[in-house]
N, CA, C and O atoms as a GROMACS GRO file, in nm:
protein
  592
    1MET      N    1   2.286  -0.735  -1.662
    1MET     CA    2   2.150  -0.687  -1.642
    1MET      C    3   2.079  -0.668  -1.776
    1MET      O    4   1.961  -0.701  -1.790
    2ILE      N    5   2.151  -0.614  -1.875
    2ILE     CA    6   2.091  -0.593  -2.007
    2ILE      C    7   2.045  -0.726  -2.067
    2ILE      O    8   1.940  -0.733  -2.130
    3GLU      N    9   2.125  -0.832  -2.047
    3GLU     CA   10   2.086  -0.964  -2.099
    3GLU      C   11   1.956  -1.011  -2.036
    3GLU      O   12   1.870  -1.068  -2.104
    4LEU      N   13   1.941  -0.987  -1.905
    4LEU     CA   14   1.818  -1.028  -1.837
    4LEU      C   15   1.697  -0.951  -1.889
    4LEU      O   16   1.590  -1.007  -1.912
    5ILE      N   17   1.715  -0.821  -1.907
    5ILE     CA   18   1.605  -0.738  -1.959
    5ILE      C   19   1.569  -0.784  -2.099
    5ILE      O   20   1.451  -0.794  -2.133
    6THR      N   21   1.668  -0.813  -2.181
    6THR     CA   22   1.644  -0.860  -2.317
    6THR      C   23   1.573  -0.994  -2.316
    6THR      O   24   1.482  -1.018  -2.395
    7TYR      N   25   1.614  -1.082  -2.226
    7TYR     CA   26   1.554  -1.216  -2.217
    7TYR      C   27   1.408  -1.209  -2.170
    7TYR      O   28   1.323  -1.282  -2.222
    8TYR      N   29   1.378  -1.124  -2.074
    8TYR     CA   30   1.244  -1.115  -2.015
    8TYR      C   31   1.163  -0.997  -2.067
    8TYR      O   32   1.066  -0.957  -2.002
    9TRP      N   33   1.199  -0.940  -2.178
    9TRP     CA   34   1.138  -0.815  -2.221
    9TRP      C   35   0.986  -0.826  -2.238
    9TRP      O   36   0.915  -0.731  -2.207
   10LYS      N   37   0.936  -0.938  -2.285
   10LYS     CA   38   0.790  -0.952  -2.304
   10LYS      C   39   0.717  -0.949  -2.170
   10LYS      O   40   0.615  -0.882  -2.155
   11GLU      N   41   0.770  -1.022  -2.075
   11GLU     CA   42   0.708  -1.025  -1.943
   11GLU      C   43   0.715  -0.888  -1.876
   11GLU      O   44   0.619  -0.841  -1.815
   12LEU      N   45   0.831  -0.824  -1.888
   12LEU     CA   46   0.849  -0.693  -1.826
   12LEU      C   47   0.761  -0.589  -1.893
   12LEU      O   48   0.708  -0.500  -1.826
   13LEU      N   49   0.744  -0.598  -2.024
   13LEU     CA   50   0.654  -0.505  -2.094
   13LEU      C   51   0.510  -0.524  -2.047
   13LEU      O   52   0.439  -0.426  -2.024
   14GLY      N   53   0.468  -0.650  -2.032
   14GLY     CA   54   0.333  -0.676  -1.982
   14GLY      C   55   0.313  -0.621  -1.842
   14GLY      O   56   0.210  -0.561  -1.812
   15LEU      N   57   0.413  -0.641  -1.756
   15LEU     CA   58   0.407  -0.587  -1.620
   15LEU      C   59   0.404  -0.435  -1.622
   15LEU      O   60   0.327  -0.374  -1.548
   16PHE      N   61   0.487  -0.374  -1.705
   16PHE     CA   62   0.491  -0.229  -1.716
   16PHE      C   63   0.354  -0.174  -1.758
   16PHE      O   64   0.304  -0.080  -1.697
   17ILE      N   65   0.295  -0.232  -1.862
   17ILE     CA   66   0.165  -0.185  -1.912
   17ILE      C   67   0.058  -0.199  -1.805
   17ILE      O   68  -0.022  -0.108  -1.784
   18ALA      N   69   0.058  -0.312  -1.736
   18ALA     CA   70  -0.043  -0.335  -1.633
   18ALA      C   71  -0.029  -0.237  -1.517
   18ALA      O   72  -0.128  -0.182  -1.469
   19THR      N   73   0.094  -0.215  -1.472
   19THR     CA   74   0.113  -0.125  -1.357
   19THR      C   75   0.095   0.021  -1.398
   19THR      O   76   0.047   0.102  -1.319
   20PHE      N   77   0.134   0.054  -1.520
   20PHE     CA   78   0.111   0.190  -1.570
   20PHE      C   79  -0.038   0.219  -1.576
   20PHE      O   80  -0.084   0.320  -1.523
   21SER      N   81  -0.113   0.132  -1.641
   21SER     CA   82  -0.256   0.158  -1.660
   21SER      C   83  -0.332   0.160  -1.528
   21SER      O   84  -0.427   0.236  -1.513
   22SER      N   85  -0.291   0.077  -1.433
   22SER     CA   86  -0.365   0.075  -1.306
   22SER      C   87  -0.342   0.201  -1.224
   22SER      O   88  -0.416   0.226  -1.129
   23ALA      N   89  -0.242   0.279  -1.258
   23ALA     CA   90  -0.217   0.406  -1.186
   23ALA      C   91  -0.286   0.523  -1.255
   23ALA      O   92  -0.281   0.635  -1.205
   24THR      N   93  -0.349   0.498  -1.368
   24THR     CA   94  -0.421   0.604  -1.438
   24THR      C   95  -0.570   0.581  -1.417
   24THR      O   96  -0.610   0.503  -1.331
   25ILE      N   97  -0.651   0.649  -1.495
   25ILE     CA   98  -0.795   0.630  -1.485
   25ILE      C   99  -0.840   0.501  -1.553
   25ILE      O  100  -0.957   0.464  -1.543
   26LEU      N  101  -0.748   0.433  -1.622
   26LEU     CA  102  -0.780   0.305  -1.683
   26LEU      C  103  -0.789   0.198  -1.575
   26LEU      O  104  -0.721   0.207  -1.473
   27PRO      N  105  -0.874   0.097  -1.598
   27PRO     CA  106  -0.881  -0.009  -1.496
   27PRO      C  107  -0.755  -0.094  -1.498
   27PRO      O  108  -0.691  -0.112  -1.601
   28GLY      N  109  -0.722  -0.146  -1.384
   28GLY     CA  110  -0.605  -0.232  -1.373
   28GLY      C  111  -0.595  -0.290  -1.234
   28GLY      O  112  -0.657  -0.242  -1.140
   29ALA      N  113  -0.516  -0.394  -1.224
   29ALA     CA  114  -0.497  -0.460  -1.096
   29ALA      C  115  -0.348  -0.485  -1.077
   29ALA      O  116  -0.300  -0.598  -1.094
   30ALA      N  117  -0.277  -0.381  -1.044
   30ALA     CA  118  -0.131  -0.389  -1.033
   30ALA      C  119  -0.087  -0.497  -0.934
   30ALA      O  120   0.011  -0.567  -0.960
   31GLU      N  121  -0.156  -0.510  -0.823
   31GLU     CA  122  -0.117  -0.606  -0.721
   31GLU      C  123  -0.125  -0.749  -0.773
   31GLU      O  124  -0.036  -0.830  -0.747
   32VAL      N  125  -0.232  -0.778  -0.846
   32VAL     CA  126  -0.252  -0.913  -0.898
   32VAL      C  127  -0.145  -0.946  -1.002
   32VAL      O  128  -0.085  -1.053  -0.998
   33VAL      N  129  -0.122  -0.854  -1.094
   33VAL     CA  130  -0.023  -0.875  -1.198
   33VAL      C  131   0.117  -0.884  -1.137
   33VAL      O  132   0.196  -0.970  -1.174
   34PHE      N  133   0.147  -0.796  -1.044
   34PHE     CA  134   0.276  -0.798  -0.976
   34PHE      C  135   0.297  -0.933  -0.907
   34PHE      O  136   0.404  -0.993  -0.919
   35SER      N  137   0.195  -0.979  -0.837
   35SER     CA  138   0.204  -1.108  -0.767
   35SER      C  139   0.229  -1.222  -0.865
   35SER      O  140   0.305  -1.314  -0.836
   36HIS      N  141   0.164  -1.215  -0.980
   36HIS     CA  142   0.184  -1.318  -1.082
   36HIS      C  143   0.331  -1.324  -1.125
   36HIS      O  144   0.388  -1.432  -1.139
   37TYR      N  145   0.391  -1.208  -1.146
   37TYR     CA  146   0.529  -1.206  -1.191
   37TYR      C  147   0.629  -1.243  -1.081
   37TYR      O  148   0.741  -1.283  -1.110
   38LEU      N  149   0.589  -1.228  -0.955
   38LEU     CA  150   0.677  -1.270  -0.847
   38LEU      C  151   0.699  -1.421  -0.846
   38LEU      O  152   0.806  -1.468  -0.807
   39ILE      N  153   0.599  -1.498  -0.890
   39ILE     CA  154   0.612  -1.644  -0.887
   39ILE      C  155   0.674  -1.698  -1.016
   39ILE      O  156   0.696  -1.819  -1.028
   40GLN      N  157   0.703  -1.610  -1.110
   40GLN     CA  158   0.771  -1.652  -1.233
   40GLN      C  159   0.921  -1.659  -1.208
   40GLN      O  160   0.970  -1.618  -1.103
   41ASP      N  161   0.992  -1.710  -1.303
   41ASP     CA  162   1.137  -1.722  -1.291
   41ASP      C  163   1.205  -1.596  -1.345
   41ASP      O  164   1.291  -1.602  -1.433
   42ILE      N  165   1.165  -1.482  -1.289
   42ILE     CA  166   1.220  -1.353  -1.329
   42ILE      C  167   1.287  -1.294  -1.205
   42ILE      O  168   1.228  -1.296  -1.097
   43PRO      N  169   1.407  -1.241  -1.219
   43PRO     CA  170   1.472  -1.181  -1.101
   43PRO      C  171   1.382  -1.074  -1.036
   43PRO      O  172   1.329  -0.986  -1.104
   44VAL      N  173   1.367  -1.086  -0.905
   44VAL     CA  174   1.275  -0.999  -0.832
   44VAL      C  175   1.312  -0.851  -0.847
   44VAL      O  176   1.224  -0.766  -0.846
   45VAL      N  177   1.439  -0.821  -0.860
   45VAL     CA  178   1.479  -0.680  -0.876
   45VAL      C  179   1.419  -0.623  -1.006
   45VAL      O  180   1.382  -0.506  -1.009
   46LEU      N  181   1.410  -0.704  -1.111
   46LEU     CA  182   1.348  -0.656  -1.235
   46LEU      C  183   1.198  -0.638  -1.220
   46LEU      O  184   1.140  -0.544  -1.273
   47VAL      N  185   1.136  -0.729  -1.147
   47VAL     CA  186   0.992  -0.721  -1.125
   47VAL      C  187   0.957  -0.596  -1.044
   47VAL      O  188   0.868  -0.520  -1.082
   48ILE      N  189   1.027  -0.574  -0.934
   48ILE     CA  190   0.999  -0.458  -0.849
   48ILE      C  191   1.030  -0.327  -0.923
   48ILE      O  192   0.953  -0.232  -0.918
   49THR      N  193   1.143  -0.324  -0.992
   49THR     CA  194   1.183  -0.203  -1.064
   49THR      C  195   1.083  -0.170  -1.176
   49THR      O  196   1.042  -0.055  -1.190
   50THR      N  197   1.045  -0.270  -1.253
   50THR     CA  198   0.951  -0.248  -1.363
   50THR      C  199   0.815  -0.202  -1.310
   50THR      O  200   0.757  -0.107  -1.363
   51ALA      N  201   0.766  -0.268  -1.207
   51ALA     CA  202   0.637  -0.230  -1.150
   51ALA      C  203   0.641  -0.089  -1.093
   51ALA      O  204   0.547  -0.012  -1.110
   52THR      N  205   0.749  -0.055  -1.026
   52THR     CA  206   0.763   0.079  -0.967
   52THR      C  207   0.767   0.186  -1.076
   52THR      O  208   0.699   0.288  -1.066
   53ILE      N  209   0.845   0.162  -1.180
   53ILE     CA  210   0.855   0.260  -1.288
   53ILE      C  211   0.721   0.274  -1.360
   53ILE      O  212   0.676   0.386  -1.385
   54GLY      N  213   0.658   0.162  -1.394
   54GLY     CA  214   0.529   0.168  -1.463
   54GLY      C  215   0.424   0.240  -1.382
   54GLY      O  216   0.354   0.327  -1.434
   55ASN      N  217   0.412   0.205  -1.255
   55ASN     CA  218   0.312   0.267  -1.169
   55ASN      C  219   0.340   0.415  -1.145
   55ASN      O  220   0.248   0.496  -1.141
   56THR      N  221   0.467   0.450  -1.131
   56THR     CA  222   0.505   0.591  -1.112
   56THR      C  223   0.474   0.673  -1.236
   56THR      O  224   0.419   0.783  -1.225
   57LEU      N  225   0.508   0.622  -1.352
   57LEU     CA  226   0.480   0.696  -1.476
   57LEU      C  227   0.330   0.708  -1.502
   57LEU      O  228   0.285   0.807  -1.558
   58GLY      N  229   0.254   0.607  -1.461
   58GLY     CA  230   0.108   0.618  -1.470
   58GLY      C  231   0.056   0.731  -1.382
   58GLY      O  232  -0.031   0.808  -1.423
   59SER      N  233   0.110   0.741  -1.261
   59SER     CA  234   0.071   0.850  -1.172
   59SER      C  235   0.113   0.985  -1.227
   59SER      O  236   0.040   1.084  -1.213
   60MET      N  237   0.230   0.990  -1.288
   60MET     CA  238   0.275   1.117  -1.346
   60MET      C  239   0.190   1.156  -1.466
   60MET      O  240   0.178   1.275  -1.498
   61THR      N  241   0.130   1.058  -1.533
   61THR     CA  242   0.034   1.089  -1.639
   61THR      C  243  -0.086   1.161  -1.578
   61THR      O  244  -0.135   1.259  -1.635
   62ASN      N  245  -0.132   1.115  -1.463
   62ASN     CA  246  -0.241   1.184  -1.393
   62ASN      C  247  -0.198   1.324  -1.352
   62ASN      O  248  -0.277   1.419  -1.358
   63TYR      N  249  -0.073   1.338  -1.309
   63TYR     CA  250  -0.020   1.469  -1.272
   63TYR      C  251  -0.029   1.564  -1.392
   63TYR      O  252  -0.076   1.677  -1.379
   64VAL      N  253   0.016   1.518  -1.508
   64VAL     CA  254   0.014   1.601  -1.629
   64VAL      C  255  -0.131   1.634  -1.668
   64VAL      O  256  -0.160   1.746  -1.708
   65LEU      N  257  -0.219   1.536  -1.658
   65LEU     CA  258  -0.360   1.562  -1.689
   65LEU      C  259  -0.418   1.667  -1.594
   65LEU      O  260  -0.495   1.754  -1.636
   66GLY      N  261  -0.382   1.659  -1.468
   66GLY     CA  262  -0.426   1.762  -1.373
   66GLY      C  263  -0.371   1.898  -1.410
   66GLY      O  264  -0.443   1.997  -1.404
   67TRP      N  265  -0.245   1.903  -1.447
   67TRP     CA  266  -0.179   2.028  -1.486
   67TRP      C  267  -0.248   2.088  -1.608
   67TRP      O  268  -0.281   2.207  -1.611
   68LEU      N  269  -0.269   2.004  -1.709
   68LEU     CA  270  -0.330   2.053  -1.834
   68LEU      C  271  -0.479   2.082  -1.820
   68LEU      O  272  -0.532   2.172  -1.886
   69GLY      N  273  -0.545   2.006  -1.734
   69GLY     CA  274  -0.689   2.022  -1.718
   69GLY      C  275  -0.728   2.127  -1.618
   69GLY      O  276  -0.846   2.145  -1.589
   70SER      N  277  -0.632   2.196  -1.564
   70SER     CA  278  -0.660   2.290  -1.457
   70SER      C  279  -0.760   2.400  -1.498
   70SER      O  280  -0.849   2.429  -1.419
   71PRO      N  281  -0.750   2.462  -1.615
   71PRO     CA  282  -0.849   2.564  -1.650
   71PRO      C  283  -0.991   2.507  -1.658
   71PRO      O  284  -1.087   2.571  -1.615
   72LEU      N  285  -1.003   2.386  -1.712
   72LEU     CA  286  -1.134   2.323  -1.724
   72LEU      C  287  -1.190   2.289  -1.586
   72LEU      O  288  -1.308   2.312  -1.560
   73LEU      N  289  -1.108   2.235  -1.499
   73LEU     CA  290  -1.153   2.198  -1.366
   73LEU      C  291  -1.196   2.320  -1.287
   73LEU      O  292  -1.293   2.315  -1.210
   74HIS      N  293  -1.124   2.430  -1.305
   74HIS     CA  294  -1.161   2.552  -1.234
   74HIS      C  295  -1.298   2.602  -1.279
   74HIS      O  296  -1.367   2.672  -1.205
   75LYS      N  297  -1.338   2.566  -1.400
   75LYS     CA  298  -1.471   2.604  -1.449
   75LYS      C  299  -1.578   2.507  -1.401
   75LYS      O  300  -1.692   2.547  -1.378
   76LEU      N  301  -1.542   2.379  -1.385
   76LEU     CA  302  -1.640   2.275  -1.352
   76LEU      C  303  -1.663   2.255  -1.203
   76LEU      O  304  -1.772   2.214  -1.163
   77VAL      N  305  -1.564   2.282  -1.121
   77VAL     CA  306  -1.572   2.256  -0.978
   77VAL      C  307  -1.586   2.388  -0.903
   77VAL      O  308  -1.526   2.488  -0.939
   78SER      N  309  -1.667   2.384  -0.799
   78SER     CA  310  -1.692   2.506  -0.724
   78SER      C  311  -1.564   2.561  -0.662
   78SER      O  312  -1.474   2.485  -0.625
   79SER      N  313  -1.558   2.691  -0.651
   79SER     CA  314  -1.442   2.756  -0.591
   79SER      C  315  -1.423   2.712  -0.447
   79SER      O  316  -1.310   2.698  -0.400
   80GLU      N  317  -1.533   2.691  -0.376
   80GLU     CA  318  -1.526   2.649  -0.236
   80GLU      C  319  -1.455   2.514  -0.224
   80GLU      O  320  -1.369   2.495  -0.139
   81HIS      N  321  -1.493   2.421  -0.310
   81HIS     CA  322  -1.431   2.288  -0.306
   81HIS      C  323  -1.284   2.296  -0.347
   81HIS      O  324  -1.198   2.233  -0.285
   82LEU      N  325  -1.255   2.372  -0.449
   82LEU     CA  326  -1.116   2.387  -0.493
   82LEU      C  327  -1.030   2.452  -0.385
   82LEU      O  328  -0.913   2.417  -0.370
   83ASN      N  329  -1.087   2.546  -0.311
   83ASN     CA  330  -1.012   2.611  -0.203
   83ASN      C  331  -0.976   2.512  -0.093
   83ASN      O  332  -0.866   2.518  -0.038
   84LYS      N  333  -1.068   2.420  -0.061
   84LYS     CA  334  -1.039   2.318   0.040
   84LYS      C  335  -0.925   2.228  -0.006
   84LYS      O  336  -0.833   2.197   0.070
   85VAL      N  337  -0.933   2.186  -0.131
   85VAL     CA  338  -0.829   2.097  -0.184
   85VAL      C  339  -0.696   2.172  -0.192
   85VAL      O  340  -0.591   2.115  -0.163
   86GLU      N  341  -0.701   2.297  -0.232
   86GLU     CA  342  -0.579   2.375  -0.243
   86GLU      C  343  -0.511   2.392  -0.107
   86GLU      O  344  -0.388   2.388  -0.099
   87LYS      N  345  -0.589   2.410   0.000
   87LYS     CA  346  -0.531   2.420   0.134
   87LYS      C  347  -0.454   2.294   0.169
   87LYS      O  348  -0.346   2.301   0.227
   88TYR      N  349  -0.509   2.178   0.132
   88TYR     CA  350  -0.441   2.051   0.157
   88TYR      C  351  -0.310   2.045   0.080
   88TYR      O  352  -0.206   2.008   0.135
   89VAL      N  353  -0.315   2.082  -0.048
   89VAL     CA  354  -0.193   2.078  -0.131
   89VAL      C  355  -0.090   2.177  -0.078
   89VAL      O  356   0.029   2.146  -0.076
   90ARG      N  357  -0.133   2.293  -0.037
   90ARG     CA  358  -0.039   2.392   0.016
   90ARG      C  359   0.023   2.343   0.147
   90ARG      O  360   0.140   2.371   0.176
   91LYS      N  361  -0.055   2.270   0.227
   91LYS     CA  362  -0.005   2.221   0.355
   91LYS      C  363   0.095   2.108   0.337
   91LYS      O  364   0.202   2.108   0.399
   92TYR      N  365   0.061   2.010   0.254
   92TYR     CA  366   0.144   1.891   0.240
   92TYR      C  367   0.230   1.890   0.113
   92TYR      O  368   0.332   1.822   0.107
   93GLY      N  369   0.188   1.965   0.013
   93GLY     CA  370   0.265   1.978  -0.111
   93GLY      C  371   0.298   1.845  -0.175
   93GLY      O  372   0.224   1.748  -0.161
   94PRO      N  373   0.410   1.840  -0.246
   94PRO     CA  374   0.449   1.719  -0.318
   94PRO      C  375   0.466   1.597  -0.228
   94PRO      O  376   0.457   1.484  -0.276
   95PHE      N  377   0.491   1.619  -0.098
   95PHE     CA  378   0.505   1.506  -0.006
   95PHE      C  379   0.382   1.416  -0.008
   95PHE      O  380   0.394   1.295   0.015
   96SER      N  381   0.264   1.473  -0.034
   96SER     CA  382   0.143   1.391  -0.038
   96SER      C  383   0.148   1.289  -0.151
   96SER      O  384   0.070   1.194  -0.151
   97GLY      N  385   0.238   1.307  -0.246
   97GLY     CA  386   0.253   1.210  -0.354
   97GLY      C  387   0.293   1.072  -0.305
   97GLY      O  388   0.272   0.973  -0.375
   98ILE      N  389   0.351   1.064  -0.187
   98ILE     CA  390   0.390   0.935  -0.131
   98ILE      C  391   0.268   0.847  -0.109
   98ILE      O  392   0.279   0.724  -0.101
   99MET      N  393   0.150   0.909  -0.099
   99MET     CA  394   0.026   0.835  -0.076
   99MET      C  395  -0.044   0.796  -0.206
   99MET      O  396  -0.158   0.747  -0.203
  100ALA      N  397   0.019   0.815  -0.319
  100ALA     CA  398  -0.042   0.782  -0.448
  100ALA      C  399  -0.062   0.633  -0.467
  100ALA      O  400  -0.128   0.592  -0.562
  101TRP      N  401  -0.007   0.551  -0.380
  101TRP     CA  402  -0.024   0.406  -0.389
  101TRP      C  403  -0.159   0.361  -0.335
  101TRP      O  404  -0.202   0.248  -0.360
  102LEU      N  405  -0.227   0.448  -0.260
  102LEU     CA  406  -0.353   0.410  -0.197
  102LEU      C  407  -0.462   0.376  -0.299
  102LEU      O  408  -0.469   0.439  -0.405
  103PRO      N  409  -0.545   0.278  -0.269
  103PRO     CA  410  -0.658   0.248  -0.358
  103PRO      C  411  -0.755   0.367  -0.362
  103PRO      O  412  -0.768   0.440  -0.264
  104ILE      N  413  -0.821   0.384  -0.470
  104ILE     CA  414  -0.925   0.483  -0.498
  104ILE      C  415  -0.870   0.626  -0.499
  104ILE      O  416  -0.864   0.687  -0.605
  105ILE      N  417  -0.830   0.680  -0.384
  105ILE     CA  418  -0.786   0.820  -0.382
  105ILE      C  419  -0.645   0.838  -0.437
  105ILE      O  420  -0.605   0.949  -0.472
  106GLY      N  421  -0.569   0.728  -0.444
  106GLY     CA  422  -0.430   0.736  -0.490
  106GLY      C  423  -0.416   0.788  -0.632
  106GLY      O  424  -0.319   0.856  -0.663
  107ASP      N  425  -0.512   0.758  -0.717
  107ASP     CA  426  -0.507   0.807  -0.855
  107ASP      C  427  -0.533   0.957  -0.862
  107ASP      O  428  -0.483   1.026  -0.951
  108ALA      N  429  -0.611   1.007  -0.768
  108ALA     CA  430  -0.646   1.149  -0.769
  108ALA      C  431  -0.535   1.238  -0.713
  108ALA      O  432  -0.523   1.354  -0.752
  109ILE      N  433  -0.456   1.185  -0.624
  109ILE     CA  434  -0.352   1.267  -0.559
  109ILE      C  435  -0.256   1.330  -0.661
  109ILE      O  436  -0.234   1.450  -0.654
  110PRO      N  437  -0.200   1.253  -0.753
  110PRO     CA  438  -0.111   1.317  -0.852
  110PRO      C  439  -0.184   1.419  -0.941
  110PRO      O  440  -0.127   1.521  -0.978
  111ALA      N  441  -0.310   1.389  -0.973
  111ALA     CA  442  -0.387   1.484  -1.055
  111ALA      C  443  -0.406   1.616  -0.981
  111ALA      O  444  -0.399   1.723  -1.040
  112VAL      N  445  -0.432   1.607  -0.851
  112VAL     CA  446  -0.449   1.728  -0.769
  112VAL      C  447  -0.317   1.804  -0.759
  112VAL      O  448  -0.314   1.926  -0.764
  113LEU      N  449  -0.207   1.729  -0.743
  113LEU     CA  450  -0.077   1.795  -0.739
  113LEU      C  451  -0.051   1.870  -0.870
  113LEU      O  452   0.002   1.981  -0.868
  114GLY      N  453  -0.087   1.809  -0.981
  114GLY     CA  454  -0.072   1.876  -1.109
  114GLY      C  455  -0.165   1.995  -1.123
  114GLY      O  456  -0.127   2.100  -1.175
  115LEU      N  457  -0.287   1.978  -1.076
  115LEU     CA  458  -0.387   2.086  -1.084
  115LEU      C  459  -0.336   2.213  -1.017
  115LEU      O  460  -0.354   2.323  -1.069
  116PHE      N  461  -0.272   2.196  -0.902
  116PHE     CA  462  -0.225   2.313  -0.828
  116PHE      C  463  -0.076   2.340  -0.850
  116PHE      O  464  -0.012   2.414  -0.775
  117LYS      N  465  -0.023   2.279  -0.955
  117LYS     CA  466   0.113   2.308  -1.002
  117LYS      C  467   0.220   2.286  -0.895
  117LYS      O  468   0.314   2.364  -0.882
  118ALA      N  469   0.204   2.177  -0.818
  118ALA     CA  470   0.309   2.141  -0.722
  118ALA      C  471   0.435   2.105  -0.801
  118ALA      O  472   0.426   2.065  -0.917
  119SER      N  473   0.548   2.119  -0.740
  119SER     CA  474   0.676   2.091  -0.806
  119SER      C  475   0.674   1.954  -0.874
  119SER      O  476   0.654   1.853  -0.807
  120PRO      N  477   0.693   1.950  -1.007
  120PRO     CA  478   0.691   1.822  -1.076
  120PRO      C  479   0.804   1.729  -1.030
  120PRO      O  480   0.784   1.608  -1.020
  121VAL      N  481   0.920   1.783  -1.004
  121VAL     CA  482   1.034   1.700  -0.963
  121VAL      C  483   1.009   1.640  -0.826
  121VAL      O  484   1.027   1.519  -0.806
  122LEU      N  485   0.967   1.723  -0.730
  122LEU     CA  486   0.941   1.671  -0.595
  122LEU      C  487   0.821   1.577  -0.594
  122LEU      O  488   0.821   1.476  -0.524
  123SER      N  489   0.719   1.610  -0.672
  123SER     CA  490   0.602   1.521  -0.682
  123SER      C  491   0.645   1.385  -0.735
  123SER      O  492   0.607   1.281  -0.682
  124PHE      N  493   0.725   1.386  -0.841
  124PHE     CA  494   0.775   1.261  -0.900
  124PHE      C  495   0.853   1.181  -0.797
  124PHE      O  496   0.832   1.060  -0.784
  125LEU      N  497   0.942   1.246  -0.725
  125LEU     CA  498   1.025   1.174  -0.627
  125LEU      C  499   0.941   1.111  -0.516
  125LEU      O  500   0.964   0.996  -0.480
  126TRP      N  501   0.843   1.185  -0.462
  126TRP     CA  502   0.761   1.130  -0.355
  126TRP      C  503   0.669   1.020  -0.406
  126TRP      O  504   0.646   0.922  -0.336
  127ILE      N  505   0.617   1.036  -0.527
  127ILE     CA  506   0.535   0.930  -0.585
  127ILE      C  507   0.620   0.805  -0.607
  127ILE      O  508   0.576   0.694  -0.575
  128LEU      N  509   0.739   0.823  -0.659
  128LEU     CA  510   0.831   0.711  -0.683
  128LEU      C  511   0.860   0.637  -0.552
  128LEU      O  512   0.858   0.514  -0.549
  129ILE      N  513   0.888   0.710  -0.447
  129ILE     CA  514   0.917   0.648  -0.317
  129ILE      C  515   0.796   0.569  -0.268
  129ILE      O  516   0.810   0.455  -0.222
  130GLY      N  517   0.678   0.629  -0.277
  130GLY     CA  518   0.557   0.560  -0.234
  130GLY      C  519   0.529   0.433  -0.313
  130GLY      O  520   0.493   0.330  -0.256
  131LYS      N  521   0.547   0.441  -0.444
  131LYS     CA  522   0.523   0.324  -0.528
  131LYS      C  523   0.625   0.213  -0.498
  131LYS      O  524   0.589   0.096  -0.491
  132PHE      N  525   0.752   0.252  -0.481
  132PHE     CA  526   0.855   0.153  -0.448
  132PHE      C  527   0.822   0.083  -0.316
  132PHE      O  528   0.831  -0.039  -0.305
  133LEU      N  529   0.786   0.162  -0.215
  133LEU     CA  530   0.754   0.104  -0.085
  133LEU      C  531   0.633   0.011  -0.094
  133LEU      O  532   0.627  -0.091  -0.026
  134ARG      N  533   0.538   0.046  -0.179
  134ARG     CA  534   0.420  -0.038  -0.199
  134ARG      C  535   0.462  -0.175  -0.253
  134ARG      O  536   0.421  -0.278  -0.199
  135PHE      N  537   0.542  -0.176  -0.359
  135PHE     CA  538   0.581  -0.304  -0.418
  135PHE      C  539   0.676  -0.382  -0.329
  135PHE      O  540   0.674  -0.505  -0.329
  136MET      N  541   0.759  -0.313  -0.254
  136MET     CA  542   0.845  -0.382  -0.157
  136MET      C  543   0.759  -0.447  -0.048
  136MET      O  544   0.787  -0.560  -0.007
  137ALA      N  545   0.657  -0.377  -0.002
  137ALA     CA  546   0.568  -0.433   0.099
  137ALA      C  547   0.497  -0.557   0.045
  137ALA      O  548   0.486  -0.658   0.115
  138LEU      N  549   0.450  -0.550  -0.078
  138LEU     CA  550   0.386  -0.667  -0.140
  138LEU      C  551   0.483  -0.784  -0.150
  138LEU      O  552   0.445  -0.899  -0.128
  139TYR      N  553   0.607  -0.754  -0.184
  139TYR     CA  554   0.709  -0.859  -0.192
  139TYR      C  555   0.735  -0.920  -0.055
  139TYR      O  556   0.748  -1.042  -0.043
  140LEU      N  557   0.744  -0.837   0.047
  140LEU     CA  558   0.767  -0.887   0.182
  140LEU      C  559   0.648  -0.970   0.232
  140LEU      O  560   0.666  -1.065   0.308
  141ILE      N  561   0.528  -0.932   0.190
  141ILE     CA  562   0.410  -1.013   0.222
  141ILE      C  563   0.420  -1.148   0.152
  141ILE      O  564   0.394  -1.253   0.212
  142TYR      N  565   0.458  -1.145   0.025
  142TYR     CA  566   0.477  -1.269  -0.052
  142TYR      C  567   0.579  -1.362   0.016
  142TYR      O  568   0.559  -1.483   0.021
  143LEU      N  569   0.687  -1.305   0.067
  143LEU     CA  570   0.789  -1.384   0.135
  143LEU      C  571   0.746  -1.431   0.273
  143LEU      O  572   0.810  -1.519   0.330
  144GLY      N  573   0.639  -1.373   0.327
  144GLY     CA  574   0.593  -1.408   0.460
  144GLY      C  575   0.665  -1.333   0.570
  144GLY      O  576   0.651  -1.365   0.688
  145ILE      N  577   0.743  -1.231   0.532
  145ILE     CA  578   0.817  -1.152   0.631
  145ILE      C  579   0.723  -1.059   0.708
  145ILE      O  580   0.739  -1.038   0.828
  146ILE      N  581   0.626  -1.005   0.638
  146ILE     CA  582   0.521  -0.928   0.704
  146ILE      C  583   0.387  -0.990   0.667
  146ILE      O  584   0.374  -1.055   0.564
  147SER      N  585   0.288  -0.969   0.753
  147SER     CA  586   0.155  -1.026   0.726
  147SER      C  587   0.051  -0.918   0.749
  147SER      O  588   0.074  -0.817   0.816
  148LEU      N  589  -0.063  -0.942   0.691
  148LEU     CA  590  -0.174  -0.846   0.705
  148LEU      C  591  -0.261  -0.879   0.822
  148LEU      O  592  -0.358  -0.809   0.849
   0.00000   0.00000   0.00000
């Protein structure tokens, strides 16, 4: 496995950067880049693993930004709005991290989890599971096993 990673390190680094950035506030197109690497001569396990790790760590960056930005956000956003969001986080907690793969709102979910200090370990695990399932679904679509 180490030989494969060493051999494909440039491609894997590009995939990691693309999937990491697309999970943050930076623009990115993880699905397009992921699909590109699926048609390359790179073992699919490396492609899925790299994309999952990159995308998960990008989401955890949002989590940390939410955690660190919490005092500022409490000053900028109305208490009424924060109370509504807090009720959601209290109800679903870190489990909501599984939905971090969703377009548009997916980037905000980890930030909200961080804002309300949801368990970092559980948030990470649920985000990781959601990201893995996302890339597995894309792979299964690529194989024609599932269709949209």
